[in-house]
N, C-alpha and C positions, 0 to 999 in steps of 0.2 A: 503494502500499500505507501501511493510517495506522501510525502511527509511537506508542509505548507513550504514556500520558499522562504529562507533566511531561519528555518528550522536548526539546531543547532547536531541534528541527527542527519540533515542531509548530509549525505557524501559523492564526493564526487574521485573517480579514479583517470587517472591517465596512463596511457601503455605508448612506448615509444621505442624505437628499433637504432640500435646505436652500432657500427661497426666497432669490430672486435679483431684481437688477433686471430682467435681461433673460428670465428663466424662473424655471427652477429651476435649483440646482447640486447635484452629484454627488458629494458630499465622502468618500475611502475613509479607513481609517486600519486600522493594524497589518499584520501581515505578517512579513517578515524581518529587519528591525529587530534582533532580540535571536540573530540568528543569527552564529556564527562565521564569520571572513572565510574559512575553506576551504569552507564551503557556501554562499557567497554565490553562486559562480558556476555551480553546480549550480541555484540556484533564479531564475537569468536567464531561463530557458524560460517560467515558472511567470511571472514578470512581464510579459513578452512577449504571453502568452497571456491575463492581465488585460488588458492594454493592446488587444489586438484585441478582445477580448468587449466590453469598454465602445466602442470605436468604431462594433461592430456595431448596438450597444444607440444608441446617440446617430442615428446614420443612422435606424434604426429612428423614434425617437423626432422627429424631425425630418419625417419623412413622412407620420406622422400627425395 
């Protein structure tokens, strides 16, 4: 469910690709740093989900 604009629970995550010696590096920025501590525990599921999706992306990219 979306939160209203300006609500501190609203999060933005930016993904960027950068050249690296071994290929390309995925860089992420943003997310939950601005949240009050009482909301951080609830955000852990989102963090784990992002990690899982990034792991799947890495597996896919390694296969192509």
